[in-house]
N, C-alpha and C positions, 0 to 999 in steps of 0.2 A: 196598530197605530190608530189614533182616534183622529188626528187632524195635522196637517203639514203646511207651513206658510214660511215665507222669508221676511226679512226686515227690508228696509228701504234700501235699494241699490245705488249707494251714494256714488259709486264709480260712474254712473250714468252722468254725472255733471262733467266728468272728463270727455266724454263722447260729445257733449255740447260745447266744449270749449272753455269751461270754467276749471283750470288747473289749480286745485286746492293743495297739491302735494308740495310740502315744504313752504307753504304760504298760509300763516295762520289766519290772516285777514281775509282771505278768500275762503278759507275752510270755515270760518264763522258766518259768511254770507251762505254758502252752500247750506250749512246746518240750519240756518234760520229758514231758508227755502224749504228744506225739508219738513221742518216743523211747522211752517204755514201750510204746506201741502196737506199733511195728515190731519192738522187741527181743523182746516176747512172741510175736509171729507169727513171726518167724524162728526162735525156740527151741521152737516146738510141732511136733508131729508133722505139722501141715499147713503147712509153709513156704511152699510153692508158692502158697498162697492170696494172700500179699501181692503177689508178682509178678504174679498173675493180676488182682488188685485194681487195682493201679496199670496195668496194661496196658488194663483195661476204662476206666478214669478217661480215659486218654489218647484212647481213641475218642471221647469225649463232651467233650474239651477242658477236663476238669477236673483241677486239679493246680497247683502253684507253677510247675513247668517240665515241659516236655515233652522227654523224652529220646529220640533216635532212634539205632539201632544199624545200621550199613551196612557192606556190603562192597564193595570196589572190584571193579568188572568188568572183565575183560581185553577 
């Protein structure tokens, strides 16, 4: 394995009281918040923070999906 990271833990919105389950309007609001979060971090002078954050989340099994980057060994 070369690198492991996760995607945004959208379920965190549930912990913050934003119940998007079965509520398309609230789901769109949460999705927009997620996109703004990522866009603002990527556009900052500290864009590695997002990569480091998602890498740390993956170590603890946090995130919607876990993404593995691997390299084939000869």
